[in-house]
C-alpha positions as CSV (number, residue, x, y, z in Angstrom):
1,M,-37.2,105.0,-155.3
2,P,-38.1,103.1,-158.0
3,S,-40.8,100.2,-158.0
4,R,-38.1,97.6,-158.1
5,N,-36.3,98.4,-155.2
6,R,-39.7,99.0,-153.3
7,M,-40.3,95.4,-154.3
8,A,-36.8,94.1,-153.0
9,Y,-37.2,96.5,-149.7
10,A,-40.8,94.6,-149.4
11,F,-39.2,91.2,-149.8
12,L,-36.9,92.0,-147.4
13,A,-38.8,93.7,-144.9
14,P,-39.9,90.3,-142.4
15,Y,-36.4,89.5,-142.2
16,L,-34.8,93.4,-141.2
17,L,-37.7,92.8,-138.6
18,I,-36.9,90.0,-137.0
19,F,-33.1,90.4,-137.3
20,A,-33.6,93.9,-135.8
21,T,-35.8,92.4,-132.9
22,F,-34.3,89.2,-131.6
23,W,-30.5,90.3,-132.9
24,L,-29.8,93.9,-133.2
25,W,-32.0,95.2,-130.1
26,P,-30.3,92.8,-127.8
27,I,-27.0,93.8,-128.6
28,I,-28.0,97.7,-128.4
29,N,-29.9,96.7,-124.8
30,S,-27.3,94.9,-123.5
31,L,-24.5,97.3,-123.7
32,L,-27.0,100.1,-122.0
33,I,-27.3,97.4,-119.1
34,S,-23.6,97.4,-118.7
35,F,-23.5,100.9,-117.4
36,Q,-26.9,100.3,-115.0
37,N,-26.7,99.8,-111.6
38,T,-29.0,96.3,-111.6
39,R,-28.3,95.4,-108.3
40,V,-30.8,98.0,-106.8
41,N,-34.2,98.5,-107.5
42,P,-35.5,100.2,-110.1
43,W,-32.2,99.7,-112.1
44,R,-29.9,103.4,-112.0
45,F,-27.5,104.3,-114.2
46,S,-24.1,104.4,-113.0
47,L,-20.7,104.3,-115.0
48,S,-18.7,102.7,-112.8
49,T,-20.5,99.9,-110.9
50,N,-20.1,97.4,-113.6
51,W,-16.9,98.7,-115.5
52,G,-15.3,99.8,-112.8
53,R,-15.5,96.5,-111.0
54,L,-14.6,94.4,-114.0
55,F,-11.5,95.8,-114.2
56,G,-10.5,95.3,-110.2
57,D,-11.9,91.7,-109.8
58,P,-9.9,88.7,-109.1
59,A,-12.7,86.7,-110.5
60,F,-12.4,88.5,-113.8
61,Y,-8.6,88.4,-113.9
62,N,-8.6,84.3,-112.8
63,A,-11.1,83.8,-115.9
64,L,-9.5,85.7,-118.5
65,Y,-6.2,83.9,-117.8
66,N,-7.4,80.6,-118.1
67,T,-9.5,81.5,-121.1
68,L,-6.3,82.9,-122.6
69,I,-4.2,79.8,-121.3
70,I,-6.6,77.7,-123.7
71,L,-5.9,80.1,-126.3
72,V,-2.4,80.0,-126.2
73,I,-2.3,76.0,-125.9
74,Q,-5.0,74.2,-127.6
75,V,-5.8,76.5,-130.8
76,P,-1.9,76.1,-132.4
77,A,-2.3,72.5,-131.0
78,M,-5.8,72.2,-132.5
79,I,-5.0,73.6,-135.6
80,A,-1.3,71.6,-136.4
81,L,-3.2,68.6,-135.7
82,A,-6.3,69.5,-138.1
83,T,-3.8,70.1,-140.7
84,V,-2.3,66.9,-140.5
85,M,-5.4,65.0,-140.3
86,A,-6.6,67.0,-143.5
87,V,-3.5,65.8,-145.2
88,L,-4.2,62.6,-144.1
89,L,-7.6,62.4,-145.0
90,N,-6.7,63.6,-148.9
91,S,-4.6,61.5,-149.0
92,P,-4.7,58.5,-152.4
93,L,-3.3,56.0,-150.5
94,L,-5.9,56.1,-147.8
95,K,-8.8,53.6,-148.2
96,A,-12.2,54.3,-147.6
97,R,-11.8,58.0,-147.3
98,P,-15.4,59.4,-147.0
99,L,-15.7,56.7,-143.8
100,Y,-12.6,57.9,-142.0
101,R,-14.2,62.3,-142.8
102,F,-17.0,61.1,-141.2
103,A,-15.7,59.7,-138.2
104,F,-13.3,62.7,-137.6
105,F,-16.0,65.1,-138.2
106,A,-18.8,62.8,-135.9
107,P,-17.8,64.5,-132.6
108,V,-19.1,68.2,-133.8
109,V,-22.5,66.3,-133.7
110,V,-22.2,64.3,-130.7
111,G,-24.7,66.0,-127.8
112,E,-22.8,68.1,-125.8
113,V,-24.4,66.6,-122.2
114,A,-23.6,63.4,-123.7
115,Y,-19.8,63.8,-124.4
116,A,-19.1,65.6,-120.9
117,A,-20.6,62.7,-119.5
118,V,-18.4,60.1,-121.7
119,F,-15.5,62.5,-120.2
120,R,-16.2,62.6,-116.6
121,L,-16.2,58.5,-116.8
122,M,-13.1,57.8,-118.9
123,F,-11.2,60.5,-116.5
124,S,-12.6,59.1,-113.3
125,A,-9.9,58.7,-110.9
126,D,-11.5,55.8,-109.2
127,F,-12.4,53.9,-112.5
128,G,-11.6,55.9,-115.3
129,I,-9.9,54.0,-118.5
130,I,-7.6,56.4,-118.6
131,N,-6.2,56.2,-115.1
132,K,-6.4,52.4,-115.9
133,L,-3.8,52.9,-118.6
134,I,-1.6,55.3,-116.6
135,T,-1.6,53.2,-113.7
136,S,-0.7,50.1,-116.1
137,I,2.8,51.9,-117.5
138,G,3.7,52.3,-113.7
139,L,2.5,55.8,-113.3
140,A,0.9,56.7,-110.3
141,P,-3.0,58.0,-111.3
142,V,-3.8,61.7,-111.9
143,S,-6.7,63.3,-109.9
144,W,-8.4,65.2,-112.9
145,F,-10.9,66.6,-111.3
146,D,-8.9,67.7,-107.8
147,N,-6.4,69.0,-109.4
148,A,-6.3,72.8,-111.4
149,N,-3.7,71.9,-113.9
150,A,-4.8,68.3,-114.6
151,A,-8.3,69.8,-114.8
152,M,-7.1,72.6,-117.8
153,A,-5.3,69.9,-119.3
154,L,-8.5,67.8,-119.4
155,V,-10.5,70.3,-120.7
156,I,-8.0,71.3,-123.5
157,I,-8.1,67.4,-124.4
158,A,-11.8,67.5,-124.5
159,I,-12.0,70.6,-126.9
160,T,-9.4,69.3,-129.1
161,W,-11.0,66.1,-129.6
162,R,-14.1,67.7,-130.3
163,W,-13.4,70.3,-133.1
164,A,-10.2,68.8,-134.3
165,G,-12.0,67.2,-137.0
166,Y,-14.4,70.0,-137.7
167,N,-11.8,72.2,-138.5
168,A,-9.6,69.2,-140.5
169,I,-12.9,69.0,-142.8
170,I,-13.0,72.6,-143.5
171,L,-8.8,72.5,-144.3
172,L,-9.5,69.6,-146.5
173,A,-12.0,71.3,-148.9
174,G,-9.1,74.1,-148.9
175,L,-6.2,71.3,-149.8
176,Q,-8.8,69.8,-152.4
177,S,-9.0,73.2,-154.3
178,I,-4.9,73.4,-154.8
179,P,-4.3,72.3,-158.2
180,D,-2.5,69.2,-158.9
181,D,-0.7,70.6,-161.3
182,V,1.6,72.3,-158.6
183,Y,2.1,68.9,-157.0
184,E,3.1,67.5,-160.4
185,A,5.5,70.4,-161.5
186,A,7.6,69.8,-158.0
187,T,7.7,66.2,-158.0
188,L,9.1,66.3,-161.4
189,D,11.8,68.8,-160.0
190,R,12.5,66.1,-157.6
191,V,11.1,67.8,-154.2
192,G,10.5,66.0,-151.8
193,K,7.2,65.2,-149.9
194,F,7.8,67.1,-146.7
195,Q,9.5,69.9,-148.8
196,Q,6.1,70.0,-151.0
197,F,4.1,70.2,-147.3
198,I,6.6,72.9,-146.1
199,H,6.8,75.1,-149.5
200,I,3.4,74.6,-151.3
201,T,0.5,72.9,-149.1
202,L,1.0,75.2,-146.3
203,P,1.3,78.5,-148.5
204,L,-1.6,77.6,-150.6
205,L,-3.7,76.8,-147.0
206,K,-2.8,80.0,-145.3
207,P,-6.2,81.6,-146.0
208,I,-8.0,78.7,-144.7
209,I,-5.7,78.3,-141.6
210,S,-6.4,81.7,-140.6
211,F,-9.9,81.1,-141.0
212,C,-9.8,78.3,-138.9
213,V,-8.1,80.5,-136.1
214,V,-10.3,83.0,-136.3
215,L,-13.4,80.5,-135.5
216,S,-11.3,79.1,-133.0
217,V,-10.4,82.2,-130.9
218,I,-14.2,83.2,-131.1
219,G,-15.0,80.1,-129.8
220,T,-12.7,80.0,-127.0
221,M,-13.2,83.2,-125.9
222,Q,-16.9,82.1,-125.3
223,L,-15.9,78.8,-124.2
224,F,-18.5,77.5,-121.7
225,T,-19.5,74.0,-122.0
226,E,-16.6,72.2,-121.4
227,P,-15.7,73.6,-118.1
228,F,-19.2,74.0,-116.6
229,L,-20.1,70.2,-117.9
230,I,-16.9,68.1,-117.3
231,T,-15.0,69.7,-114.7
232,N,-17.8,70.9,-112.9
233,R,-18.8,74.5,-113.4
234,G,-15.0,75.9,-113.5
235,G,-13.4,73.5,-110.2
236,P,-11.5,72.6,-109.0
237,G,-11.4,76.4,-106.8
238,G,-11.9,78.3,-110.3
239,G,-9.0,76.4,-112.0
240,T,-10.9,76.0,-115.4
241,E,-13.6,78.9,-114.8
242,T,-13.3,81.0,-118.4
243,L,-14.6,84.3,-119.3
244,G,-18.0,82.5,-120.8
245,L,-18.5,80.6,-117.7
246,L,-18.0,84.1,-115.6
247,L,-20.7,85.7,-117.5
248,Y,-23.0,82.3,-116.6
249,R,-22.6,82.6,-113.1
250,Q,-23.1,86.6,-113.0
251,G,-25.7,86.7,-115.2
252,F,-27.9,83.9,-114.2
253,T,-26.4,82.9,-110.8
254,S,-25.9,85.9,-109.4
255,L,-28.9,87.5,-111.4
256,N,-26.1,91.0,-111.6
257,F,-27.4,91.3,-115.6
258,G,-25.6,94.7,-115.6
259,Y,-22.5,93.1,-114.7
260,A,-22.3,89.8,-117.1
261,S,-23.5,92.5,-120.0
262,A,-19.8,94.0,-119.2
263,I,-18.4,91.0,-119.2
264,A,-20.0,90.1,-122.7
265,Y,-18.9,92.7,-124.2
266,T,-15.0,92.5,-123.0
267,I,-15.2,89.0,-124.4
268,A,-16.8,90.2,-127.7
269,G,-13.9,92.9,-127.8
270,L,-10.8,90.7,-127.1
271,A,-12.3,88.3,-129.7
272,V,-12.0,90.8,-132.3
273,A,-9.2,92.5,-131.3
274,I,-7.2,88.8,-131.6
275,S,-9.4,88.4,-134.6
276,L,-7.9,91.2,-136.3
277,L,-4.2,90.5,-134.6
278,N,-4.2,87.3,-136.7
279,L,-5.6,88.6,-139.8
280,F,-2.9,91.1,-139.8
281,F,0.0,89.0,-139.1
282,G,-1.3,86.6,-141.4
283,R,-2.3,88.6,-144.4
284,E,-0.1,88.5,-147.8
285,R,2.7,90.6,-147.9
286,K,3.8,91.9,-151.3
């Protein structure tokens, strides 16, 4: 091996060692643990204990259903909202654009516990401002934490509030990379603003939108914070329990590390599969 290559690998060695110790080995080890019965001492290899239970566990299917509901409803709504926000933030007619960009991005940097506490107060059945607004227009108050559908809606609202601005900033960067000449030529051809958005902006933003969708899919498959903190550990009655919350409950409450590892690999597999489907259907076709 040339000395130049040896020097390069010498500089890379500390990072590769840390990477193998704290990232690669835990991944491999968790896969091995998923094939062991961790409910006995010592742990014993068992191919069917965890994986066999997984595909017959009602709690798993309930968590999978809840996760997919959030994925199907929240991700498209959030990406659509983020796209509109990005277009508005890119408008030269908007004054104080840096201030608005910071305001839309700010929810990402807010502490998770703090924002979850604020949402619990806002949606409280007794003194929450949301129910006060609902009753002020003559509607009955909503039991956000006692009804599974209402609790699911609350989780979706919270996630959208937190991440729509983050995706809008990413989409804004994509918008700013589109040459102005394209819009000027369309304007000279008397193409309306809405038609420009449909036929110019969206097609050119397609790779960025696909990127945001992939990030959102991965985040949704791992969703834990909102159902844990806002709806009190996936309540009511498991109505908002997600795969991430089920993994936590099995691994850190029941101490069933083998089953938790099997759930973790299922989450990873589903996230990869859905992301690849999105990339396949979103690829450029000649």
